[in-house]
MIKOLDREN-17692 format. One record per atom (N, C-alpha, C): residue in three letters; atom name; x, y negated, z negated. Coordinates in steps of 0.1 Angstrom, whole numbers. Atoms other than C-alpha are relative to their C-alpha. Example, Ala and Ser with C-alpha at 12.3 -4.5 7.8 and 13.67 -1.06 7.14 Angstrom:
BEGIN
<drenro = ala	mimar = N	x = 9	y = 12	z = 0>
<drenro = ala	mimar = CA	x = 123	y = 45	z = -78>
<drenro = ala	mimar = C	x = 9	y = -12	z = 0>
<drenro = ser	mimar = N	x = -9	y = 11	z = 0>
<drenro = ser	mimar = CA	x = 137	y = 11	z = -71>
<drenro = ser	mimar = C	x = -8	y = -11	z = -8>
END
This chain:
BEGIN
<drenro = unk	mimar = N	x = -6	y = 13	z = 4>
<drenro = unk	mimar = CA	x = -341	y = 204	z = -180>
<drenro = unk	mimar = C	x = 13	y = -2	z = 6>
<drenro = unk	mimar = N	x = -13	y = 1	z = -6>
<drenro = unk	mimar = CA	x = -307	y = 212	z = -167>
<drenro = unk	mimar = C	x = -1	y = -5	z = 15>
<drenro = unk	mimar = N	x = 1	y = 4	z = -14>
<drenro = unk	mimar = CA	x = -319	y = 209	z = -131>
<drenro = unk	mimar = C	x = -4	y = -14	z = 1>
<drenro = unk	mimar = N	x = 4	y = 14	z = 0>
<drenro = unk	mimar = CA	x = -335	y = 176	z = -138>
<drenro = unk	mimar = C	x = 12	y = -9	z = -3>
<drenro = unk	mimar = N	x = -13	y = 7	z = 3>
<drenro = unk	mimar = CA	x = -302	y = 164	z = -153>
<drenro = unk	mimar = C	x = 9	y = -1	z = 12>
<drenro = unk	mimar = N	x = -8	y = 0	z = -13>
<drenro = unk	mimar = CA	x = -285	y = 175	z = -121>
<drenro = unk	mimar = C	x = -5	y = -10	z = 10>
<drenro = unk	mimar = N	x = 6	y = 10	z = -10>
<drenro = unk	mimar = CA	x = -309	y = 155	z = -100>
<drenro = unk	mimar = C	x = 4	y = -14	z = -4>
<drenro = unk	mimar = N	x = -4	y = 14	z = 5>
<drenro = unk	mimar = CA	x = -302	y = 124	z = -122>
<drenro = unk	mimar = C	x = 14	y = -3	z = 3>
<drenro = unk	mimar = N	x = -14	y = 2	z = -2>
<drenro = unk	mimar = CA	x = -265	y = 129	z = -119>
<drenro = unk	mimar = C	x = 3	y = -3	z = 15>
<drenro = unk	mimar = N	x = -2	y = 2	z = -14>
<drenro = unk	mimar = CA	x = -266	y = 131	z = -81>
<drenro = unk	mimar = C	x = -6	y = -13	z = 4>
<drenro = unk	mimar = N	x = 6	y = 13	z = -3>
<drenro = unk	mimar = CA	x = -288	y = 100	z = -80>
<drenro = unk	mimar = C	x = 8	y = -11	z = -7>
<drenro = unk	mimar = N	x = -8	y = 10	z = 6>
<drenro = unk	mimar = CA	x = -261	y = 82	z = -100>
<drenro = unk	mimar = C	x = -5	y = -6	z = -13>
<drenro = unk	mimar = N	x = 7	y = 6	z = 13>
<drenro = unk	mimar = CA	x = -282	y = 77	z = -132>
<drenro = unk	mimar = C	x = 7	y = 6	z = -12>
<drenro = unk	mimar = N	x = -6	y = -4	z = 13>
<drenro = unk	mimar = CA	x = -268	y = 79	z = -167>
<drenro = unk	mimar = C	x = -10	y = 6	z = -9>
<drenro = unk	mimar = N	x = 10	y = -5	z = 8>
<drenro = unk	mimar = CA	x = -301	y = 87	z = -182>
<drenro = unk	mimar = C	x = -12	y = 5	z = 8>
<drenro = unk	mimar = N	x = 11	y = -5	z = -8>
<drenro = unk	mimar = CA	x = -333	y = 104	z = -172>
<drenro = unk	mimar = C	x = -13	y = -7	z = -5>
<drenro = unk	mimar = N	x = 12	y = 7	z = 3>
<drenro = unk	mimar = CA	x = -364	y = 83	z = -170>
<drenro = unk	mimar = C	x = -12	y = 8	z = 6>
<drenro = unk	mimar = N	x = 12	y = -7	z = -5>
<drenro = unk	mimar = CA	x = -400	y = 94	z = -162>
<drenro = unk	mimar = C	x = 0	y = 2	z = 15>
<drenro = unk	mimar = N	x = 0	y = -1	z = -15>
<drenro = unk	mimar = CA	x = -397	y = 86	z = -125>
<drenro = unk	mimar = C	x = 10	y = 10	z = 5>
<drenro = unk	mimar = N	x = -11	y = -10	z = -4>
<drenro = unk	mimar = CA	x = -364	y = 106	z = -122>
<drenro = unk	mimar = C	x = -5	y = 14	z = -3>
<drenro = unk	mimar = N	x = 5	y = -13	z = 4>
<drenro = unk	mimar = CA	x = -380	y = 135	z = -140>
<drenro = unk	mimar = C	x = -11	y = 5	z = 9>
<drenro = unk	mimar = N	x = 11	y = -3	z = -9>
<drenro = unk	mimar = CA	x = -411	y = 134	z = -119>
<drenro = unk	mimar = C	x = 5	y = 4	z = 14>
<drenro = unk	mimar = N	x = -6	y = -2	z = -13>
<drenro = unk	mimar = CA	x = -391	y = 132	z = -87>
<drenro = unk	mimar = C	x = 7	y = 14	z = 1>
<drenro = unk	mimar = N	x = -8	y = -12	z = 0>
<drenro = unk	mimar = CA	x = -368	y = 161	z = -97>
<drenro = unk	mimar = C	x = -10	y = 12	z = -1>
<drenro = unk	mimar = N	x = 9	y = -11	z = 1>
<drenro = unk	mimar = CA	x = -397	y = 183	z = -107>
<drenro = unk	mimar = C	x = -8	y = 2	z = 13>
<drenro = unk	mimar = N	x = 7	y = -1	z = -13>
<drenro = unk	mimar = CA	x = -416	y = 176	z = -75>
<drenro = unk	mimar = C	x = 9	y = 7	z = 10>
<drenro = unk	mimar = N	x = -9	y = -6	z = -9>
<drenro = unk	mimar = CA	x = -385	y = 185	z = -55>
<drenro = unk	mimar = C	x = 2	y = 15	z = -3>
<drenro = unk	mimar = N	x = -2	y = -14	z = 4>
<drenro = unk	mimar = CA	x = -382	y = 217	z = -75>
<drenro = unk	mimar = C	x = -13	y = 8	z = 2>
<drenro = unk	mimar = N	x = 12	y = -7	z = -2>
<drenro = unk	mimar = CA	x = -418	y = 226	z = -67>
<drenro = unk	mimar = C	x = -8	y = 3	z = -12>
<drenro = unk	mimar = N	x = 7	y = -1	z = 12>
<drenro = unk	mimar = CA	x = -431	y = 222	z = -102>
<drenro = unk	mimar = C	x = -12	y = -9	z = 0>
<drenro = unk	mimar = N	x = 12	y = 9	z = -1>
<drenro = unk	mimar = CA	x = -467	y = 210	z = -103>
<drenro = unk	mimar = C	x = -3	y = -7	z = -13>
<drenro = unk	mimar = N	x = 3	y = 8	z = 12>
<drenro = unk	mimar = CA	x = -483	y = 187	z = -129>
<drenro = unk	mimar = C	x = -3	y = 8	z = -13>
<drenro = unk	mimar = N	x = 3	y = -8	z = 11>
<drenro = unk	mimar = CA	x = -493	y = 216	z = -151>
<drenro = unk	mimar = C	x = 13	y = 8	z = -5>
<drenro = unk	mimar = N	x = -12	y = -7	z = 3>
<drenro = unk	mimar = CA	x = -457	y = 229	z = -151>
<drenro = unk	mimar = C	x = 2	y = 13	z = 7>
<drenro = unk	mimar = N	x = -1	y = -12	z = -7>
<drenro = unk	mimar = CA	x = -462	y = 258	z = -127>
<drenro = unk	mimar = C	x = 10	y = -1	z = 11>
<drenro = unk	mimar = N	x = -9	y = -1	z = -12>
<drenro = unk	mimar = CA	x = -435	y = 268	z = -102>
<drenro = unk	mimar = C	x = -6	y = 9	z = 10>
<drenro = unk	mimar = N	x = 5	y = -7	z = -12>
<drenro = unk	mimar = CA	x = -439	y = 286	z = -69>
<drenro = unk	mimar = C	x = -4	y = 15	z = -4>
<drenro = unk	mimar = N	x = 3	y = -14	z = 3>
<drenro = unk	mimar = CA	x = -438	y = 321	z = -85>
<drenro = unk	mimar = C	x = -13	y = 0	z = -9>
<drenro = unk	mimar = N	x = 13	y = 1	z = 8>
<drenro = unk	mimar = CA	x = -465	y = 311	z = -111>
<drenro = unk	mimar = C	x = -12	y = -1	z = 9>
<drenro = unk	mimar = N	x = 11	y = 2	z = -9>
<drenro = unk	mimar = CA	x = -487	y = 299	z = -83>
<drenro = unk	mimar = C	x = -3	y = 12	z = 9>
<drenro = unk	mimar = N	x = 2	y = -12	z = -8>
<drenro = unk	mimar = CA	x = -481	y = 330	z = -62>
<drenro = unk	mimar = C	x = -7	y = 11	z = -8>
<drenro = unk	mimar = N	x = 6	y = -10	z = 10>
<drenro = unk	mimar = CA	x = -490	y = 352	z = -92>
<drenro = unk	mimar = C	x = -15	y = -3	z = -1>
<drenro = unk	mimar = N	x = 14	y = 4	z = 2>
<drenro = unk	mimar = CA	x = -523	y = 333	z = -98>
<drenro = unk	mimar = C	x = -7	y = 2	z = 13>
<drenro = unk	mimar = N	x = 6	y = -1	z = -13>
<drenro = unk	mimar = CA	x = -531	y = 332	z = -60>
<drenro = unk	mimar = C	x = -2	y = 15	z = 3>
<drenro = unk	mimar = N	x = 2	y = -14	z = -3>
<drenro = unk	mimar = CA	x = -525	y = 369	z = -57>
<drenro = unk	mimar = C	x = -12	y = 6	z = -7>
<drenro = unk	mimar = N	x = 12	y = -5	z = 8>
<drenro = unk	mimar = CA	x = -550	y = 377	z = -85>
<drenro = unk	mimar = C	x = -13	y = -5	z = 6>
<drenro = unk	mimar = N	x = 12	y = 6	z = -6>
<drenro = unk	mimar = CA	x = -575	y = 353	z = -70>
<drenro = unk	mimar = C	x = -4	y = 5	z = 13>
<drenro = unk	mimar = N	x = 3	y = -3	z = -14>
<drenro = unk	mimar = CA	x = -573	y = 361	z = -33>
<drenro = unk	mimar = C	x = -1	y = 15	z = 2>
<drenro = unk	mimar = N	x = -1	y = -14	z = -3>
<drenro = unk	mimar = CA	x = -564	y = 398	z = -33>
<drenro = unk	mimar = C	x = -8	y = 9	z = -10>
<drenro = unk	mimar = N	x = 6	y = -9	z = 10>
<drenro = unk	mimar = CA	x = -581	y = 410	z = -65>
<drenro = unk	mimar = C	x = -13	y = -7	z = -6>
<drenro = unk	mimar = N	x = 12	y = 6	z = 4>
<drenro = unk	mimar = CA	x = -611	y = 387	z = -69>
<drenro = unk	mimar = C	x = 0	y = -6	z = -14>
<drenro = unk	mimar = N	x = -1	y = 6	z = 14>
<drenro = unk	mimar = CA	x = -598	y = 372	z = -102>
<drenro = unk	mimar = C	x = 4	y = 10	z = -10>
<drenro = unk	mimar = N	x = -4	y = -11	z = 9>
<drenro = unk	mimar = CA	x = -590	y = 406	z = -117>
<drenro = unk	mimar = C	x = -12	y = 7	z = -6>
<drenro = unk	mimar = N	x = -13	y = -4	z = 6>
<drenro = unk	mimar = CA	x = -587	y = 427	z = -137>
<drenro = unk	mimar = C	x = 9	y = 8	z = 10>
<drenro = unk	mimar = N	x = -9	y = -7	z = -8>
<drenro = unk	mimar = CA	x = -556	y = 440	z = -120>
<drenro = unk	mimar = C	x = 12	y = 3	z = -8>
<drenro = unk	mimar = N	x = -11	y = -5	z = 8>
<drenro = unk	mimar = CA	x = -527	y = 460	z = -134>
<drenro = unk	mimar = C	x = 13	y = -8	z = 4>
<drenro = unk	mimar = N	x = -13	y = 7	z = -2>
<drenro = unk	mimar = CA	x = -492	y = 444	z = -138>
<drenro = unk	mimar = C	x = 9	y = 8	z = 10>
<drenro = unk	mimar = N	x = -8	y = -7	z = -10>
<drenro = unk	mimar = CA	x = -476	y = 472	z = -117>
<drenro = unk	mimar = C	x = -5	y = -3	z = 14>
<drenro = unk	mimar = N	x = 6	y = 4	z = -13>
<drenro = unk	mimar = CA	x = -500	y = 464	z = -88>
<drenro = unk	mimar = C	x = 5	y = -14	z = 4>
<drenro = unk	mimar = N	x = -5	y = 14	z = -3>
<drenro = unk	mimar = CA	x = -491	y = 427	z = -91>
<drenro = unk	mimar = C	x = 14	y = 0	z = 3>
<drenro = unk	mimar = N	x = -15	y = 0	z = -3>
<drenro = unk	mimar = CA	x = -454	y = 434	z = -92>
<drenro = unk	mimar = C	x = 2	y = 5	z = 14>
<drenro = unk	mimar = N	x = -2	y = -6	z = -14>
<drenro = unk	mimar = CA	x = -457	y = 455	z = -60>
<drenro = unk	mimar = C	x = -5	y = -11	z = 10>
<drenro = unk	mimar = N	x = 5	y = 10	z = -9>
<drenro = unk	mimar = CA	x = -478	y = 428	z = -43>
<drenro = unk	mimar = C	x = 9	y = -12	z = 2>
<drenro = unk	mimar = N	x = -9	y = 12	z = 0>
<drenro = unk	mimar = CA	x = -454	y = 400	z = -52>
<drenro = unk	mimar = C	x = 15	y = 4	z = 3>
<drenro = unk	mimar = N	x = -14	y = -4	z = -2>
<drenro = unk	mimar = CA	x = -422	y = 421	z = -46>
<drenro = unk	mimar = C	x = 9	y = -5	z = -12>
<drenro = unk	mimar = N	x = -8	y = 5	z = 12>
<drenro = unk	mimar = CA	x = -411	y = 412	z = -82>
<drenro = unk	mimar = C	x = 0	y = 12	z = -9>
<drenro = unk	mimar = N	x = -1	y = -10	z = 11>
<drenro = unk	mimar = CA	x = -400	y = 434	z = -111>
<drenro = unk	mimar = C	x = -11	y = -3	z = -10>
<drenro = unk	mimar = N	x = 10	y = 1	z = 10>
<drenro = unk	mimar = CA	x = -427	y = 441	z = -137>
<drenro = unk	mimar = C	x = 6	y = -8	z = -12>
<drenro = unk	mimar = N	x = -6	y = 7	z = 11>
<drenro = unk	mimar = CA	x = -403	y = 428	z = -164>
<drenro = unk	mimar = C	x = 1	y = -15	z = 3>
<drenro = unk	mimar = N	x = 0	y = 14	z = -4>
<drenro = unk	mimar = CA	x = -399	y = 395	z = -145>
<drenro = unk	mimar = C	x = -14	y = -6	z = -3>
<drenro = unk	mimar = N	x = 14	y = 6	z = 2>
<drenro = unk	mimar = CA	x = -437	y = 390	z = -146>
<drenro = unk	mimar = C	x = -3	y = 0	z = -14>
<drenro = unk	mimar = N	x = 3	y = -1	z = 14>
<drenro = unk	mimar = CA	x = -441	y = 401	z = -182>
<drenro = unk	mimar = C	x = 8	y = -10	z = -9>
<drenro = unk	mimar = N	x = -9	y = 8	z = 9>
<drenro = unk	mimar = CA	x = -412	y = 381	z = -196>
<drenro = unk	mimar = C	x = 2	y = -14	z = 4>
<drenro = unk	mimar = N	x = -2	y = 13	z = -5>
<drenro = unk	mimar = CA	x = -410	y = 351	z = -174>
<drenro = unk	mimar = C	x = -12	y = -7	z = 5>
<drenro = unk	mimar = N	x = 12	y = 6	z = -6>
<drenro = unk	mimar = CA	x = -443	y = 344	z = -156>
<drenro = unk	mimar = C	x = -11	y = -1	z = -10>
<drenro = unk	mimar = N	x = 12	y = -1	z = 8>
<drenro = unk	mimar = CA	x = -470	y = 356	z = -179>
<drenro = unk	mimar = C	x = -1	y = -8	z = -13>
<drenro = unk	mimar = N	x = 1	y = 7	z = 13>
<drenro = unk	mimar = CA	x = -461	y = 340	z = -213>
<drenro = unk	mimar = C	x = -5	y = -15	z = 2>
<drenro = unk	mimar = N	x = 4	y = 14	z = -2>
<drenro = unk	mimar = CA	x = -465	y = 304	z = -199>
<drenro = unk	mimar = C	x = -14	y = 0	z = 5>
<drenro = unk	mimar = N	x = 14	y = 0	z = -5>
<drenro = unk	mimar = CA	x = -497	y = 313	z = -180>
<drenro = unk	mimar = C	x = -10	y = 3	z = -12>
<drenro = unk	mimar = N	x = 8	y = -3	z = 12>
<drenro = unk	mimar = CA	x = -511	y = 328	z = -212>
<drenro = unk	mimar = C	x = -1	y = -12	z = -9>
<drenro = unk	mimar = N	x = -1	y = 12	z = 9>
<drenro = unk	mimar = CA	x = -500	y = 298	z = -233>
<drenro = unk	mimar = C	x = -9	y = -11	z = 6>
<drenro = unk	mimar = N	x = 8	y = 10	z = -6>
<drenro = unk	mimar = CA	x = -517	y = 275	z = -208>
<drenro = unk	mimar = C	x = -15	y = 3	z = 2>
<drenro = unk	mimar = N	x = 14	y = -4	z = -1>
<drenro = unk	mimar = CA	x = -550	y = 294	z = -209>
<drenro = unk	mimar = C	x = -4	y = 3	z = 14>
<drenro = unk	mimar = N	x = 3	y = -3	z = -14>
<drenro = unk	mimar = CA	x = -548	y = 304	z = -172>
<drenro = unk	mimar = C	x = -1	y = 15	z = 2>
<drenro = unk	mimar = N	x = 0	y = -15	z = -2>
<drenro = unk	mimar = CA	x = -545	y = 342	z = -177>
<drenro = unk	mimar = C	x = -4	y = 7	z = -13>
<drenro = unk	mimar = N	x = 4	y = -9	z = 11>
<drenro = unk	mimar = CA	x = -560	y = 369	z = -199>
<drenro = unk	mimar = C	x = 6	y = 14	z = 2>
<drenro = unk	mimar = N	x = -4	y = -14	z = 0>
<drenro = unk	mimar = CA	x = -545	y = 403	z = -207>
<drenro = unk	mimar = C	x = -11	y = 8	z = -6>
<drenro = unk	mimar = N	x = 11	y = -9	z = 5>
<drenro = unk	mimar = CA	x = -572	y = 429	z = -211>
<drenro = unk	mimar = C	x = 5	y = 14	z = 1>
<drenro = unk	mimar = N	x = -4	y = -14	z = -1>
<drenro = unk	mimar = CA	x = -570	y = 466	z = -215>
<drenro = unk	mimar = C	x = -1	y = 5	z = 15>
<drenro = unk	mimar = N	x = 2	y = -4	z = -14>
<drenro = unk	mimar = CA	x = -581	y = 469	z = -178>
<drenro = unk	mimar = C	x = 10	y = -7	z = 9>
<drenro = unk	mimar = N	x = -9	y = 8	z = -9>
<drenro = unk	mimar = CA	x = -555	y = 444	z = -165>
<drenro = unk	mimar = C	x = 0	y = -15	z = -2>
<drenro = unk	mimar = N	x = 0	y = 14	z = 1>
<drenro = unk	mimar = CA	x = -548	y = 408	z = -160>
<drenro = unk	mimar = C	x = -12	y = -7	z = 7>
<drenro = unk	mimar = N	x = 12	y = 7	z = -6>
<drenro = unk	mimar = CA	x = -577	y = 384	z = -153>
<drenro = unk	mimar = C	x = 3	y = -15	z = 0>
<drenro = unk	mimar = N	x = -1	y = 15	z = 0>
<drenro = unk	mimar = CA	x = -578	y = 347	z = -143>
<drenro = unk	mimar = C	x = -11	y = -5	z = -10>
<drenro = unk	mimar = N	x = 10	y = 7	z = 8>
<drenro = unk	mimar = CA	x = -596	y = 323	z = -166>
<drenro = unk	mimar = C	x = -7	y = -11	z = 9>
<drenro = unk	mimar = N	x = 7	y = 11	z = -8>
<drenro = unk	mimar = CA	x = -620	y = 295	z = -154>
<drenro = unk	mimar = C	x = 10	y = -11	z = 2>
<drenro = unk	mimar = N	x = -10	y = 11	z = -1>
<drenro = unk	mimar = CA	x = -591	y = 271	z = -160>
<drenro = unk	mimar = C	x = 9	y = 3	z = 12>
<drenro = unk	mimar = N	x = -8	y = -4	z = -11>
<drenro = unk	mimar = CA	x = -570	y = 291	z = -135>
<drenro = unk	mimar = C	x = -7	y = -3	z = 13>
<drenro = unk	mimar = N	x = 8	y = 3	z = -13>
<drenro = unk	mimar = CA	x = -597	y = 289	z = -108>
<drenro = unk	mimar = C	x = 0	y = -15	z = 2>
<drenro = unk	mimar = N	x = 0	y = 14	z = -2>
<drenro = unk	mimar = CA	x = -600	y = 252	z = -114>
<drenro = unk	mimar = C	x = 14	y = -5	z = 5>
<drenro = unk	mimar = N	x = -13	y = 4	z = -4>
<drenro = unk	mimar = CA	x = -562	y = 247	z = -112>
<drenro = unk	mimar = C	x = 3	y = 3	z = 14>
<drenro = unk	mimar = N	x = -2	y = -4	z = -13>
<drenro = unk	mimar = CA	x = -561	y = 266	z = -80>
<drenro = unk	mimar = C	x = -8	y = -7	z = 10>
<drenro = unk	mimar = N	x = 9	y = 7	z = -9>
<drenro = unk	mimar = CA	x = -589	y = 245	z = -66>
<drenro = unk	mimar = C	x = -9	y = 10	z = 7>
<drenro = unk	mimar = N	x = 9	y = -10	z = -6>
<drenro = unk	mimar = CA	x = -610	y = 276	z = -59>
<drenro = unk	mimar = C	x = -12	y = 2	z = -9>
<drenro = unk	mimar = N	x = 12	y = -3	z = 8>
<drenro = unk	mimar = CA	x = -644	y = 287	z = -69>
<drenro = unk	mimar = C	x = 0	y = 15	z = -3>
<drenro = unk	mimar = N	x = 0	y = -14	z = 4>
<drenro = unk	mimar = CA	x = -646	y = 319	z = -88>
<drenro = unk	mimar = C	x = -12	y = 8	z = 6>
<drenro = unk	mimar = N	x = 11	y = -8	z = -5>
<drenro = unk	mimar = CA	x = -667	y = 347	z = -72>
<drenro = unk	mimar = C	x = -11	y = 2	z = -10>
<drenro = unk	mimar = N	x = 12	y = -2	z = 9>
<drenro = unk	mimar = CA	x = -702	y = 353	z = -86>
<drenro = unk	mimar = C	x = 2	y = 12	z = -9>
<drenro = unk	mimar = N	x = -3	y = -12	z = 8>
<drenro = unk	mimar = CA	x = -691	y = 387	z = -98>
<drenro = unk	mimar = C	x = 9	y = -3	z = -12>
<drenro = unk	mimar = N	x = -9	y = 5	z = 11>
<drenro = unk	mimar = CA	x = -663	y = 371	z = -118>
<drenro = unk	mimar = C	x = -7	y = -7	z = -10>
<drenro = unk	mimar = N	x = 8	y = 8	z = 9>
<drenro = unk	mimar = CA	x = -686	y = 346	z = -133>
<drenro = unk	mimar = C	x = -9	y = 8	z = -9>
<drenro = unk	mimar = N	x = 10	y = -8	z = 7>
<drenro = unk	mimar = CA	x = -712	y = 372	z = -143>
<drenro = unk	mimar = C	x = 8	y = 8	z = -11>
<drenro = unk	mimar = N	x = -8	y = -8	z = 9>
<drenro = unk	mimar = CA	x = -685	y = 394	z = -159>
<drenro = unk	mimar = C	x = 6	y = -9	z = -11>
<drenro = unk	mimar = N	x = -6	y = 9	z = 10>
<drenro = unk	mimar = CA	x = -669	y = 364	z = -176>
<drenro = unk	mimar = C	x = -10	y = -4	z = -10>
<drenro = unk	mimar = N	x = 10	y = 5	z = 9>
<drenro = unk	mimar = CA	x = -701	y = 352	z = -191>
<drenro = unk	mimar = C	x = -4	y = 11	z = -11>
<drenro = unk	mimar = N	x = 3	y = -11	z = 10>
<drenro = unk	mimar = CA	x = -706	y = 386	z = -209>
<drenro = unk	mimar = C	x = 10	y = 0	z = -11>
<drenro = unk	mimar = N	x = -10	y = -3	z = 10>
<drenro = unk	mimar = CA	x = -673	y = 385	z = -228>
<drenro = unk	mimar = C	x = 7	y = -12	z = -6>
<drenro = unk	mimar = N	x = -8	y = 11	z = 5>
<drenro = unk	mimar = CA	x = -659	y = 350	z = -232>
<drenro = unk	mimar = C	x = -9	y = -13	z = 1>
<drenro = unk	mimar = N	x = 7	y = 13	z = 1>
<drenro = unk	mimar = CA	x = -670	y = 314	z = -239>
<drenro = unk	mimar = C	x = 1	y = -7	z = 14>
<drenro = unk	mimar = N	x = 1	y = 8	z = -12>
<drenro = unk	mimar = CA	x = -677	y = 288	z = -212>
<drenro = unk	mimar = C	x = 12	y = -6	z = 5>
<drenro = unk	mimar = N	x = -12	y = 7	z = -4>
<drenro = unk	mimar = CA	x = -643	y = 272	z = -212>
<drenro = unk	mimar = C	x = 12	y = 9	z = 3>
<drenro = unk	mimar = N	x = -11	y = -10	z = -2>
<drenro = unk	mimar = CA	x = -622	y = 304	z = -208>
<drenro = unk	mimar = C	x = 5	y = 1	z = 14>
END
């Protein structure tokens, strides 16, 4: 919110309207679901390199050159809240919603495994 306010100030606006907020968020690289570049890199890494998961957080941290704590405290809470990520005993897994948001098709093996354990909208 502070960054959006900064954009409004630079534009010479006294208040923040929807257009100003949308413009600021777009310039900051925040997508319509509220994901930033690191959130998308995280989801893409699981999708592209690990077939949707499960993958351990240490492995993800190494692949993204980020600290484990950064992922667990900054990235994952919002992804979990939005229903894009599952934490399982075996590691992190994408949900169907994550695959849809990324514009990718989940591999058949992911779908088969997903059907065994979770409902159709997970």
